[in-house]
Structures are given as structure tokens and as C-alpha cells.
C-alpha positions as CSV (number, residue, x, y, z in Angstrom):
1,M,140.9,95.5,86.7
2,R,137.8,96.7,88.6
3,T,135.2,94.0,88.8
4,Q,132.1,94.8,86.8
5,N,128.8,94.3,88.5
6,N,126.9,91.3,87.1
7,P,123.2,92.3,86.3
8,F,122.3,88.6,85.9
9,N,123.6,87.3,89.3
10,I,120.1,86.5,90.5
11,T,118.0,84.4,88.1
12,K,115.2,83.1,90.4
13,A,112.1,85.1,91.2
14,V,111.9,83.8,94.7
15,D,115.3,85.3,95.5
16,Y,114.0,88.8,94.7
17,S,112.1,91.2,96.9
18,D,108.7,92.4,95.8
19,E,110.3,95.8,94.9
20,E,112.9,94.1,92.8
21,L,110.3,91.9,91.0
22,N,108.3,95.0,90.2
23,K,111.4,96.8,89.0
24,F,112.5,94.0,86.7
25,W,109.0,93.2,85.3
26,V,108.7,92.9,81.5
27,D,105.4,92.2,79.9
28,F,105.0,89.9,77.0
29,P,104.8,91.8,73.7
30,M,101.3,91.2,72.6
31,D,98.2,93.5,72.6
32,T,97.0,92.5,76.1
33,G,100.3,91.2,77.5
34,F,100.2,88.7,80.3
35,S,97.0,90.2,81.7
36,G,95.2,89.1,78.6
37,I,96.7,85.6,79.0
38,I,96.2,85.2,82.8
39,K,92.8,87.0,82.8
40,P,92.9,88.0,86.5
41,T,89.3,89.2,86.5
42,S,87.8,86.2,84.8
43,D,85.3,83.9,86.6
44,M,87.1,80.9,85.2
45,P,89.8,79.4,87.4
46,M,93.1,78.7,85.6
47,I,95.9,76.2,86.0
48,I,99.2,77.6,84.9
49,V,102.0,75.2,84.2
50,G,105.6,75.9,83.1
51,G,109.0,74.3,83.3
52,K,111.6,75.2,85.9
53,G,112.7,78.7,85.0
54,S,109.8,79.6,82.8
55,G,109.0,82.7,84.7
56,K,105.8,81.3,86.2
57,T,106.4,82.6,89.7
58,H,107.4,86.1,88.5
59,I,104.2,86.3,86.4
60,M,102.0,85.1,89.3
61,K,103.5,87.4,91.8
62,H,103.0,90.3,89.4
63,F,99.2,89.8,89.9
64,S,99.5,89.6,93.7
65,F,98.6,92.3,96.1
66,S,102.2,93.0,97.0
67,S,102.9,94.0,93.4
68,Q,99.6,95.9,93.2
69,T,100.5,98.0,96.1
70,L,103.8,99.0,94.4
71,R,102.0,99.8,91.1
72,W,99.3,101.8,92.8
73,K,101.1,103.2,95.8
74,D,99.5,106.7,95.3
75,D,95.9,105.3,95.5
76,I,95.7,101.6,96.1
77,I,91.9,101.4,96.1
78,A,91.6,103.3,92.8
79,G,94.3,100.9,91.5
80,L,92.4,97.9,92.6
81,K,89.2,99.1,91.0
82,K,91.1,99.7,87.8
83,D,92.7,96.2,88.0
84,G,89.3,94.8,88.9
85,Y,90.8,92.3,91.4
86,L,92.8,91.8,94.6
87,G,95.4,89.0,94.4
88,T,96.2,87.0,97.5
89,Y,99.4,85.0,96.8
90,L,100.5,81.8,98.6
91,R,103.7,79.9,97.8
92,C,102.7,76.4,98.5
93,S,106.2,75.3,99.5
94,G,105.9,77.4,102.6
95,L,102.9,75.4,103.6
96,N,104.9,72.2,103.8
97,G,102.0,70.1,102.7
98,F,103.9,66.8,103.0
99,K,103.9,67.1,106.8
100,F,100.1,66.4,106.6
101,K,100.5,62.7,106.0
102,N,101.5,59.5,107.8
103,N,102.7,60.3,111.3
104,G,100.5,57.8,113.0
105,E,97.2,58.6,111.4
106,K,95.8,55.4,110.0
107,D,93.0,57.1,108.0
108,P,94.3,59.3,105.2
109,E,91.0,61.2,105.2
110,N,91.9,62.6,108.6
111,W,94.9,64.3,107.1
112,Q,92.9,65.6,104.2
113,I,90.4,67.2,106.6
114,I,93.2,68.7,108.8
115,F,95.0,70.0,105.8
116,S,91.9,71.6,104.3
117,Y,91.2,73.3,107.6
118,Y,94.8,74.5,107.9
119,L,94.7,75.9,104.4
120,E,91.5,77.7,105.1
121,L,93.1,79.4,108.1
122,W,96.2,80.3,106.2
123,L,94.5,81.9,103.1
124,S,92.1,83.7,105.4
125,Q,95.0,85.3,107.2
126,L,96.7,86.3,104.0
127,L,93.6,87.9,102.6
128,L,92.7,89.7,105.8
129,K,96.3,91.1,106.1
130,N,95.9,92.5,102.6
131,I,92.6,94.1,103.6
132,I,94.2,95.6,106.8
133,K,97.0,97.1,104.7
134,I,94.6,98.7,102.3
135,L,92.6,100.3,105.2
136,E,95.8,101.5,106.9
137,D,97.3,102.9,103.8
138,R,94.2,104.9,103.0
139,D,93.4,105.8,106.6
140,L,90.0,104.2,106.1
141,V,87.8,103.5,109.1
142,I,85.1,100.9,108.6
143,S,82.4,101.9,111.0
144,N,80.9,98.3,111.1
145,E,84.3,96.5,111.3
146,H,83.2,94.8,114.6
147,T,80.0,93.6,112.9
148,I,81.9,92.3,109.9
149,A,84.3,90.5,112.1
150,L,81.5,88.8,113.9
151,E,79.9,87.9,110.6
152,I,83.2,86.2,109.6
153,L,83.3,84.4,112.9
154,D,79.8,83.1,112.2
155,L,81.3,81.2,109.2
156,L,82.8,78.8,111.7
157,D,81.0,75.6,112.7
158,T,81.0,76.5,116.3
159,T,79.6,79.1,118.7
160,D,82.4,78.7,121.1
161,V,84.7,81.4,119.8
162,S,86.8,84.1,121.3
163,Q,84.8,87.1,122.7
164,N,87.8,89.4,122.1
165,V,87.5,89.3,118.3
166,K,86.3,92.8,117.3
167,S,88.4,93.7,114.3
168,F,90.2,92.3,111.3
169,N,93.5,92.4,113.3
170,H,91.8,90.3,116.0
171,L,90.6,87.9,113.4
172,V,94.1,87.4,112.0
173,K,95.4,86.8,115.5
174,Y,92.6,84.3,116.2
175,F,93.1,82.4,113.0
176,N,96.9,82.4,113.6
177,D,96.4,80.9,117.1
178,L,94.2,78.1,115.6
179,Q,96.8,77.4,113.0
180,K,99.5,77.2,115.7
181,D,97.5,74.7,117.6
182,I,97.6,72.4,114.5
183,D,101.4,72.9,114.1
184,Y,101.9,72.1,117.8
185,A,99.9,68.9,117.6
186,I,101.8,67.7,114.5
187,N,105.3,68.7,115.8
188,N,104.8,67.2,119.2
189,K,102.9,64.1,118.3
190,A,106.0,61.9,119.1
191,F,106.1,63.4,122.6
192,T,102.4,63.5,123.5
193,G,101.6,60.1,122.0
194,K,98.3,61.5,120.7
195,K,97.1,61.4,117.2
196,V,96.8,64.8,115.5
197,S,93.2,64.1,114.8
198,E,92.6,63.7,118.6
199,S,94.3,67.0,119.4
200,V,92.8,69.3,116.7
201,E,89.3,70.6,116.5
202,I,88.0,71.3,113.0
203,L,86.1,74.6,113.3
204,A,85.4,75.3,109.6
205,S,84.0,73.3,106.7
206,P,85.9,73.2,103.5
207,G,85.5,76.4,101.5
208,S,83.5,78.2,104.3
209,L,86.3,80.8,104.9
210,I,87.9,80.8,101.5
211,F,84.6,81.7,99.9
212,G,82.7,83.2,102.8
213,I,85.1,86.0,103.8
214,P,85.3,87.5,100.2
215,E,81.5,87.3,100.0
216,I,81.2,89.3,103.3
217,L,83.8,91.9,102.3
218,N,82.2,92.3,98.9
219,K,78.8,92.9,100.4
220,E,79.7,95.0,103.5
221,I,82.5,97.3,102.3
222,Q,81.7,99.6,99.5
223,E,85.3,99.8,98.3
224,F,85.2,96.1,97.4
225,H,81.8,95.9,95.7
226,D,83.2,95.3,92.2
227,I,86.5,93.6,93.1
228,K,87.3,90.0,92.2
229,F,89.1,88.2,95.1
230,L,91.8,86.2,93.4
231,Y,93.7,83.4,95.2
232,L,97.1,82.7,93.5
233,L,98.6,79.4,94.7
234,D,102.1,78.9,93.4
235,E,104.3,75.8,93.5
236,Y,101.2,73.6,93.5
237,E,103.5,70.6,93.0
238,N,104.3,70.7,96.7
239,F,100.7,69.5,97.5
240,T,100.2,65.7,97.7
241,K,97.6,64.0,95.4
242,S,94.9,64.1,98.1
243,Q,95.6,67.7,98.9
244,Q,95.3,68.6,95.2
245,K,92.1,66.6,95.1
246,Y,90.7,68.8,97.9
247,F,91.6,72.0,96.1
248,N,90.3,70.7,92.8
249,T,87.0,70.4,94.6
250,L,87.2,74.1,95.6
251,I,87.8,74.9,91.9
252,R,84.7,73.0,90.9
253,E,82.6,74.6,93.7
254,R,83.9,78.1,93.2
255,R,81.6,81.0,94.1
256,N,81.8,84.6,93.1
257,P,83.5,86.9,93.9
258,V,86.3,84.4,94.3
259,C,88.5,82.9,91.6
260,F,91.7,80.8,91.6
261,K,94.9,80.8,89.6
262,I,97.0,77.7,90.3
263,G,100.7,77.6,89.3
264,A,102.7,74.4,89.0
265,R,105.7,72.9,87.2
266,R,105.0,70.7,84.3
267,Y,105.2,67.6,86.4
268,G,103.3,69.2,89.3
269,I,99.7,68.3,88.6
270,R,99.2,65.0,90.3
271,T,95.5,64.6,89.7
272,Y,92.4,66.4,88.4
273,E,90.1,64.3,90.6
274,T,87.8,65.9,93.2
275,L,86.3,64.7,96.4
276,S,83.0,64.2,94.5
277,A,83.3,60.4,94.0
278,G,86.6,60.9,92.2
279,E,85.1,63.0,89.3
280,E,87.6,65.1,87.5
281,I,87.5,68.8,86.9
282,K,87.2,69.5,83.1
283,A,89.5,71.8,81.2
284,G,87.4,74.3,79.2
285,S,84.3,74.1,81.3
286,E,85.6,74.2,84.9
287,F,89.0,75.6,84.4
288,E,91.4,77.0,81.8
289,F,94.8,75.4,81.2
290,F,97.7,77.7,80.3
291,D,101.1,76.3,79.3
292,I,103.6,79.1,79.6
293,D,106.3,77.1,77.7
294,S,104.0,76.6,74.7
295,I,103.2,80.3,74.5
296,F,106.9,81.2,74.4
297,R,107.8,78.4,72.0
298,D,104.9,79.0,69.6
299,N,105.4,82.7,69.4
300,K,109.0,82.9,68.4
301,V,109.0,86.6,67.4
302,G,107.3,87.7,70.6
303,Y,109.6,85.5,72.7
304,K,112.7,86.9,71.1
305,K,111.5,90.5,71.8
306,F,110.5,89.4,75.4
307,I,114.0,88.1,76.1
308,N,115.6,91.1,74.5
309,D,113.5,93.4,76.7
310,I,114.3,91.4,79.9
311,C,118.1,91.5,79.2
312,S,118.0,95.2,78.2
313,K,116.1,96.2,81.3
314,R,118.6,94.3,83.6
315,L,121.5,96.0,81.8
316,E,119.9,99.4,82.0
317,L,119.2,99.0,85.8
318,A,122.8,98.1,86.2
319,G,123.8,101.4,84.5
320,I,124.7,99.7,81.2
321,K,122.7,101.4,78.4
322,I,122.4,99.9,74.9
323,G,120.3,100.9,72.0
324,E,116.8,99.4,71.5
325,N,117.0,96.0,69.9
326,E,120.8,96.2,69.6
327,I,121.8,93.7,72.2
328,G,122.7,91.1,69.5
329,S,125.2,93.4,68.0
330,Y,127.4,93.1,71.1
331,F,127.9,89.4,70.4
332,E,130.4,87.7,68.2
333,T,128.7,85.5,65.6
334,F,130.0,82.7,63.5
335,N,131.9,83.9,60.5
336,I,131.7,81.1,57.9
337,D,134.3,82.7,55.5
338,E,137.0,83.1,58.2
339,F,136.3,79.6,59.4
340,L,136.6,78.0,56.0
341,I,139.9,79.9,55.2
342,K,141.3,78.5,58.5
343,I,140.3,75.0,57.5
344,Q,141.6,75.4,53.9
345,T,145.0,76.3,55.2
346,G,145.1,73.6,57.8
347,T,145.9,69.9,57.9
348,K,142.7,68.8,56.2
349,G,141.6,66.3,58.8
350,H,138.5,65.3,56.8
351,L,140.7,64.1,53.9
352,E,143.0,62.3,56.4
353,N,140.0,60.5,57.8
354,L,139.0,59.4,54.3
355,G,142.5,58.2,53.6
356,R,142.5,56.0,56.7
357,K,139.2,54.4,55.6
358,L,140.6,53.7,52.1
359,N,143.6,51.8,53.5
360,G,141.9,48.5,52.8
361,V,143.7,46.2,50.3
362,K,140.9,46.7,47.8
363,Y,141.3,50.5,47.7
364,R,145.0,51.0,48.4
365,T,145.9,51.5,44.7
366,I,143.3,54.2,44.1
367,K,143.5,56.0,47.4
368,L,145.8,58.9,46.4
369,R,143.9,59.4,43.1
370,V,140.6,59.4,44.8
371,I,141.7,62.0,47.4
372,E,143.3,64.1,44.7
373,N,140.0,64.1,42.8
374,L,138.0,65.2,45.8
375,K,140.3,68.0,46.8
376,F,138.9,71.5,46.1
377,E,141.4,74.2,47.1
378,D,139.0,77.1,46.5
379,D,136.4,76.1,49.1
380,A,136.7,73.8,52.1
381,L,133.0,73.5,52.4
382,L,132.6,72.2,48.8
383,E,135.6,69.9,49.4
384,R,133.8,68.4,52.4
385,I,130.6,68.0,50.4
386,N,132.7,66.1,47.8
387,V,133.8,63.7,50.6
388,M,130.2,63.2,51.7
389,L,129.0,62.5,48.2
390,F,131.9,60.0,47.8
391,Y,130.7,58.2,51.0
392,R,127.2,57.9,49.5
393,E,128.7,56.3,46.3
394,W,130.7,54.0,48.5
395,K,127.5,52.9,50.3
396,K,125.9,52.2,46.9
397,G,128.8,50.0,45.8
398,S,129.8,52.3,42.9
399,D,133.1,52.3,41.2
400,L,135.0,54.6,43.6
401,L,137.6,56.0,41.3
402,L,134.9,56.8,38.6
403,A,132.7,58.2,41.4
404,S,135.4,60.6,42.6
405,E,136.0,61.8,39.1
406,N,132.3,62.6,38.5
407,I,132.0,64.3,41.9
408,A,135.0,66.5,41.0
409,I,133.3,67.6,37.7
410,A,130.0,68.3,39.5
411,C,131.9,70.4,42.2
412,S,133.5,72.6,39.5
413,K,130.2,73.1,37.8
414,Y,128.5,74.1,41.0
415,S,131.4,76.4,41.9
416,L,131.3,78.2,38.5
417,H,127.7,78.2,37.6
418,K,125.7,77.4,40.8
419,V,123.8,74.7,39.1
420,E,121.1,72.9,41.1
421,N,123.0,69.6,41.4
422,E,123.7,67.4,44.4
423,H,126.2,69.9,45.8
424,F,123.4,72.5,45.8
425,R,120.9,70.2,47.5
426,I,123.4,69.2,50.2
427,L,124.2,72.8,50.9
428,Q,120.5,73.5,51.2
429,K,120.0,70.7,53.8
430,F,123.3,69.9,55.5
431,K,125.3,73.1,55.4
432,Y,125.6,73.6,59.2
433,D,126.1,69.9,59.8
434,I,129.0,69.9,57.4
435,L,130.5,73.0,59.0
436,D,130.3,71.4,62.4
437,A,131.8,68.2,61.0
438,L,134.7,70.2,59.5
439,A,135.3,71.8,62.9
440,R,135.3,68.4,64.6
441,E,137.5,66.7,62.1
442,N,140.0,69.5,62.0
443,G,140.5,70.1,65.7
444,E,138.4,73.3,65.9
445,K,135.6,74.1,68.4
446,I,132.1,74.0,67.0
447,R,131.0,77.7,67.0
448,T,127.8,77.7,64.9
449,A,125.7,78.1,68.0
450,I,127.2,81.4,69.1
451,G,125.4,84.8,68.9
452,F,122.5,86.2,70.9
453,D,119.8,85.0,68.6
454,N,121.2,81.4,68.9
455,I,121.3,81.8,72.7
456,I,117.6,82.6,72.6
457,K,117.0,79.6,70.4
458,I,119.0,77.4,72.8
459,S,116.7,78.4,75.7
460,N,113.7,76.6,74.1
461,G,111.2,79.0,75.7
462,I,112.8,78.9,79.2
463,P,113.8,82.5,80.0
464,R,116.0,81.5,83.0
465,H,118.3,79.6,80.7
466,V,119.1,82.8,78.9
467,L,119.6,84.7,82.2
468,I,122.0,82.0,83.4
469,I,124.0,82.0,80.2
470,M,124.2,85.8,80.5
471,K,125.4,85.5,84.1
472,H,128.2,83.1,83.0
473,I,129.1,85.4,80.1
474,F,129.8,88.2,82.6
475,K,131.9,85.8,84.7
476,W,134.0,84.5,81.8
477,N,134.6,88.0,80.5
478,E,135.8,89.0,83.9
479,Y,138.1,86.0,83.8
480,Y,139.5,87.1,80.4
481,E,139.7,90.7,81.9
482,L,137.2,92.0,79.4
483,T,134.4,94.5,80.0
484,T,130.9,93.5,78.9
485,F,128.4,95.6,76.9
486,K,130.7,98.7,77.0
487,S,131.2,99.0,73.3
488,I,129.9,97.3,70.1
489,K,133.5,97.2,69.0
490,S,134.4,95.0,71.9
491,K,132.1,92.1,71.2
492,I,131.4,89.2,73.5
493,S,133.8,86.5,72.2
494,A,133.0,83.1,71.0
495,E,135.1,81.7,73.9
496,S,133.1,83.5,76.5
497,Q,129.8,82.4,74.9
498,L,130.7,78.8,74.5
499,N,132.1,78.5,78.1
500,A,128.9,80.2,79.4
501,I,126.7,77.8,77.4
502,R,128.7,74.8,78.6
503,D,128.5,76.0,82.3
504,T,124.7,76.5,81.9
505,A,124.3,73.0,80.4
506,K,126.1,71.4,83.4
507,W,123.9,73.4,85.7
508,F,120.8,72.3,83.9
509,I,121.7,68.7,83.9
510,E,122.2,68.8,87.7
511,D,119.4,71.3,88.5
512,A,116.8,69.4,86.5
513,R,117.8,66.1,88.0
514,I,114.8,63.9,88.8
515,P,115.0,62.6,92.4
516,G,115.2,58.9,93.2
517,D,115.8,55.8,91.1
518,E,113.5,57.1,88.4
519,G,115.8,60.1,88.1
520,S,118.9,57.9,87.6
521,I,117.1,55.9,84.9
522,A,116.0,59.1,83.2
523,K,119.5,60.6,83.3
524,D,121.1,57.5,81.9
525,S,118.4,57.4,79.2
526,I,119.0,61.0,78.1
527,E,122.8,60.5,77.9
528,R,122.3,57.4,75.8
529,L,119.9,59.3,73.5
530,C,122.4,62.2,73.1
531,D,125.3,59.8,72.4
532,Y,123.2,58.0,69.8
533,L,122.1,61.2,68.0
534,R,125.6,62.6,68.0
535,E,127.1,59.5,66.5
536,L,124.4,59.7,63.7
537,R,125.0,63.4,63.1
538,F,128.8,62.9,62.6
539,S,128.6,59.7,60.7
540,D,129.9,59.6,57.1
541,I,126.4,59.7,55.6
542,P,124.0,61.1,58.3
543,P,120.5,59.8,57.9
544,E,119.0,63.2,58.5
545,C,120.1,66.9,58.6
546,S,120.2,69.1,61.7
547,I,119.8,66.2,64.0
548,C,118.3,67.1,67.4
549,T,114.8,65.6,67.0
550,F,113.5,62.0,67.3
551,S,110.2,60.3,67.1
552,I,108.7,57.1,68.3
553,K,105.6,55.1,67.3
554,S,103.1,56.0,70.1
555,K,101.3,52.7,69.8
556,F,104.3,50.5,70.5
557,V,105.8,52.3,73.5
558,P,105.9,50.0,76.6
559,S,104.4,51.7,79.7
560,E,107.8,51.7,81.6
561,I,109.4,53.5,78.7
562,S,106.5,55.9,78.2
563,K,106.9,56.8,81.9
564,I,110.6,57.7,81.4
565,I,109.9,59.7,78.3
566,N,107.1,61.5,80.1
567,F,109.6,62.3,83.0
568,L,112.1,63.7,80.5
569,E,109.5,65.9,78.9
570,Q,108.1,67.1,82.2
571,Y,111.6,68.1,83.3
572,S,112.4,69.8,80.0
573,Y,115.2,67.5,79.0
574,I,113.2,66.9,75.8
575,I,110.4,69.0,74.3
576,E,107.3,67.5,72.6
577,V,107.0,69.3,69.3
578,A,104.4,67.5,67.3
579,E,102.5,64.3,66.6
580,R,102.7,63.1,63.0
581,R,101.4,60.1,61.1
582,D,103.4,57.6,59.1
583,K,102.7,58.1,55.4
584,N,102.4,54.4,54.7
585,S,100.9,52.8,57.9
586,N,99.1,55.9,59.1
587,S,100.3,55.1,62.6
588,R,101.0,58.0,65.0
589,H,104.5,59.2,65.9
590,S,105.2,61.3,68.9
591,T,108.1,63.7,68.1
592,Y,110.5,65.3,70.6
593,Q,113.3,67.9,70.3
594,L,116.3,67.8,72.6
595,N,116.7,70.7,75.0
596,G,119.0,73.3,73.4
597,L,121.5,73.2,76.2
598,L,121.9,69.5,75.9
599,A,122.1,69.8,72.1
600,V,125.1,72.2,72.4
601,E,126.7,70.1,75.0
602,W,126.5,67.0,72.7
603,E,127.4,69.0,69.6
604,L,124.0,68.5,68.0
605,S,122.0,71.0,66.0
606,I,119.9,73.7,67.8
607,S,117.6,73.9,64.7
608,R,114.9,71.4,64.3
609,R,114.7,69.9,60.8
610,G,115.4,66.2,60.2
611,I,113.7,63.7,62.5
612,V,115.3,60.4,63.6
613,D,112.7,57.7,63.8
614,L,113.5,55.2,66.6
615,N,112.5,51.7,66.0
616,S,111.5,49.3,68.8
617,K,115.0,48.0,69.4
618,E,116.6,51.4,69.4
619,M,113.9,52.8,71.7
620,K,114.3,50.0,74.2
621,S,118.1,50.0,74.3
622,I,118.1,53.8,74.9
623,F,115.2,54.2,77.4
624,S,115.0,50.9,79.3
625,P,116.8,50.7,82.6
626,D,120.0,48.5,82.9
627,T,120.5,48.3,79.1
628,E,124.0,49.7,78.8
629,N,125.4,46.6,77.1
630,E,122.4,46.3,74.8
631,F,122.8,50.0,73.9
632,K,126.5,49.6,73.0
633,T,125.6,46.6,70.8
634,M,122.8,48.5,69.1
635,L,124.9,51.7,68.7
636,H,127.8,49.7,67.1
637,A,125.4,47.9,64.6
638,E,123.5,51.1,63.7
639,I,126.5,53.3,63.2
640,N,128.2,50.8,60.9
641,K,125.3,51.4,58.5
642,Y,126.3,55.0,58.2
643,N,130.1,54.8,58.3
644,A,132.5,53.5,55.7
645,P,133.1,50.7,54.8
646,F,129.4,50.3,55.6
647,T,129.2,46.7,57.0
648,D,126.9,45.4,59.7
649,S,128.3,44.3,63.0
650,T,128.6,40.6,62.1
651,S,130.1,40.8,58.6
652,P,133.9,40.8,58.1
653,T,135.3,44.3,57.2
654,L,137.9,45.4,54.8
655,F,140.2,45.9,57.7
656,D,140.1,42.3,58.7
657,N,142.8,41.6,56.0
658,F,145.4,43.3,58.1
């Protein structure tokens, strides 16, 4: 079979060329799109945060000059005037900010000064290169270019400058040479034996070039009179705390026509302090804060259309055409009726499990009669509800034979007349939990999470997770020798979807790994949390429905556990969804949902409904380091509360008689 091209092979914006990024661009479906969110012409600086794979880089690069030139290739100046801004983009990882530390310098302020100077030179070159390209593309000749170049040189804190600088190209070359001098001093410090601060001359004050060059261009060149000069700094997390402190100071001291858009991962903002006696920049007054993840998660309808448009465009560019908003029709979805018929004609593992639990001496004589009462041949779902209701009566200490008879009568009434009894109420709350339990107990794969809409839900507002699932779907379909998106009749199978989700979950667990010892502690914690929630969900009487969400009392969280939970949230293992108050004590609870990929991997719900409240003991055994034994003890004790015969860990059980 001929291999089908995979439109989702590349999922990271940094791996695409500017042309490809422009081609794959999809705007967010709201009146003003991302432009109305990012506000590129606003005077207010903005810090943009998003999880890994949120699309932050793609969005920021869309507002960069390289993308503007592609959108306005016929008349770049007219395009810039229509946009109202010129975007100069810097990917901070390319700056390698961490080399500006240690290395023999005793005074950290020296590194801060050197770094700020280096960044001034770098951003100035990037801006001037954009200006040069504009002039070259439009064959514009600036009659006073030499004068402007000298005016820019006058921004330096020295009169001893090159006499050969007569144009913008000369300025770029001069600034690049100064930058290379710094690189040389840093790279050869071990060989020269000289401190970097002794080898480098600082020729510019902080902000003098970053603000000064746009002011001169705005004043001296007519084409730039009404243009906002926008600096876009992406991957801000690669700056150290002191480096961010310097740039925070620039944000506070911003001058027109300059503005900043700072992009960082959720954990990437190390400080809001400035160099002004440690004062912090204030959100709302000195900068706007924009959380991409929250926008996607809060606007579910818009996010669904956004993902649909992204996938449709990729397919279309690969030569695979599908109807508008029809992508979901190409996916197999969970068919409840077919599943229940399969369970009904199978071995009835859920009844076998109950039989094993009734093997105690006390219940042996009634075991067969109880099971016969709870059987319901017409509907495996109602039969499983019978079992769940029976476990509830067992927990209460009821007469089990009488309870089974009453449950059988109630089941028949609901089946015939749909009365709003306990069967009705359990179906309203626990339907998909029971379906997943039936699958688990009867040797079937849990398939309730399949379907394109569920894949979107699993992504929790992180577009890359959908793209990677789609990439793996193509790979698995190729493995099964199936074509993808060729016909609605040939739907993407449950097997391909589940395998793709599982592969993506494994990738996420590895890709989102937090470095160092803290990462190991966080990984152990999330695995313990998932294990605990899974045991609760598949217990005989689950304490909550649709388990994937937990809460903790904010007031009683130790600092070391708070740090771990913060790590997990910043790296998108968990998602903070709300803060609520206890009805009785009025104390605050922080509430978190498990990442959808982890939920599927651990057979948990992907829909948020019931909330598991963790008490102090549970919280510490899950999130504290080196608590594996304590966790196992806690897990055993807690799960006994929800599983027949419902004893605590220290009491003798009915099975002790054997």
C-alpha cells in the first residue's frame, strides 16, 4: 500500500519556516481574532503566557515583521500602515541568556549590565535589518540616511565610534562587531584569564538604543510616522531572574512609539521586580496579562471551531478535502447499544466479582439468590446499576437478600415506566462511570473517550495535543493499512484513536518532565494522584461521579507541597479550574482537573463533574517526597471504605474465616 502523507508530522511552530507558519495560520473565531486579544498597536505592554504547545510562538510570530512581509508582499509599507505596527521578533533561547552568569564574575550586577548592553545591540540589529528590507523591497532611497545613522550613533555614551558608519547597513555591521566582542570575551575567558567585565566596554545605557532608534526612525522617516515599533520577545523563560528584572524595568520605563509583547511558558515568569529598588511592575496599570490557555478553556465553542479549522486547513493543504465542520463525522464514536449487547452476551464479569465478594461464611447461603435477583437480561447497564445499589445497601448494613429483592423490583419499574427512582438518579450522574466499569470488569477496552469532540476535550485547551494525536492516528491507520479521511464510510477506528491517545499521553509525560529532583518528586506525585483517583473511580461505591478533579484546603497546604502542586499546574499536568468555599467552614478550596491525556491513560473521566476533596493525610501521602509506603497504607485504608465488605484496614474481614 502506498504510504499516505501525514499532514500532522510537524507540530511545533519553531520547526516551520515563516512561509509555512503563514500558510497554516488560523485565527481564533471571535470578532477581532487574535489581533483583538494581543492588541499589537496598544501602548500597553503585554505578558503572554501559555503552556507548552499552546500556540504561543505561532501567535507571536504572526505579529512579527517576517509574517507581515508575507501578508503584504505587494506593498509592505501600505500593509504596515494598515496594521499600525512593525513587529521585531526575538526568540530568547537564541540569546542563550544563561551564559551571562558566573564564569568568574564576583559581582552579579556586572553580568546584568553586560547582558542589557548585549540585548540592546541584538534588538537594534533585528530592527534595523527589518528597516533595510523595507527600503530595499520598495526601492526607497532615504536622502538623509547618513544623517539618521549618525543620529543613532549619537545614542551611544561615547564619541569614539567608527567613522565608516554612513548607512543602516553600516550600523548593523558595527553593532554586530560590538556584539562579537562580547561573545569573544565570554568564550575565551578561560584562556585569557581576564574577567569579561575587564574586556568589554559598555557603550550604551539601558534602553538608549531600544527606545532611541524607533524614536529617530519615527521622527525622521515619513513612512514610519504613525507606526508602532513592537518588540516581541518569545521564550522569555530562558532569561534568568536578574535578566527579567532588567527587562521589567524597560516595560515600566517604556516610551512611545515603542511597545513590548513578552511570551513565556506558564512557569517562565521568574519575577515582576524591576531595578527600581525591587519595585514590581503592576498588571493592569503597567502591563496586561494574557493567559492563552484560559482563553481556550473558557471559550469552549470558540476553541472547538479553532481546532476544527486548524485540522481542516492542514488536511486541505495536504490535498485531503472534507466538508466544513464535518471532521468529526470521519471518527468512530462510542456506540452504547452495541457495547451493552456485547456485555449482555458475555461472561458477566461484574456479577462474578460480586459472587467472589459474597463468598464469606455469612453470605454463602444467599449468594446465588442475591445474584439471581440482581440479574437483568434486558439491559446490562441497568444490571450493573443493580450491583452498585446493592453495594450501597451492603455498606449501610441492610438485609442483603431483602435489599436485592427490592432493587430488582425498582429496576423493573424503571425499565417499564422510567420512574425517577434511584436507577434514574444513578444514570443521570454515573452513566459513563458505570459503562467504563463494565468494560473494565468484562475484559473490554474503555472506549467512551473516542471521537473527535472528545479528542478536543482531552486536549484541555492545548492545541498541540490534538495535533500530536492526529499525527499518531495517521501512523496507526498506516500500520493497519487503512487510508485516513478518504471517505466518511471508512471511519477512523476506535483502535487507532485509543492507540494514538496512548502514544500522545506517553509523549506528554516525558516531554513535560520537570528537570532535576523537583521533576522526579512531581512525577511521582502525579502518578500517585492518578492511581488514587482511579482506585476511587472503580471502587464498588465511588464517592463521586466522573472523577478527574480534586480539591485541597488552601489554608492547610504546607509550603513544600504547595510548590509541587504549583509545578504540576505550571507544566499542565493538572489544571486549576476554580476556587470554592466549604459550605460549613467557609474555608477556601483550590480545585484542579487532571490533564485529559493523563485521565485517559489512567482510565479516568475526561468530563469534570464530581470533586474529590483531599484531606491533610491524603494530600501529604500523595504529594510529599519519599512517601511511597505511607501512600500505600493510606490507599489501602481509604479504598476499603468504598469496596465490599467495607472494613477499615485494621478490622478483621469476612474473609478472615477462611
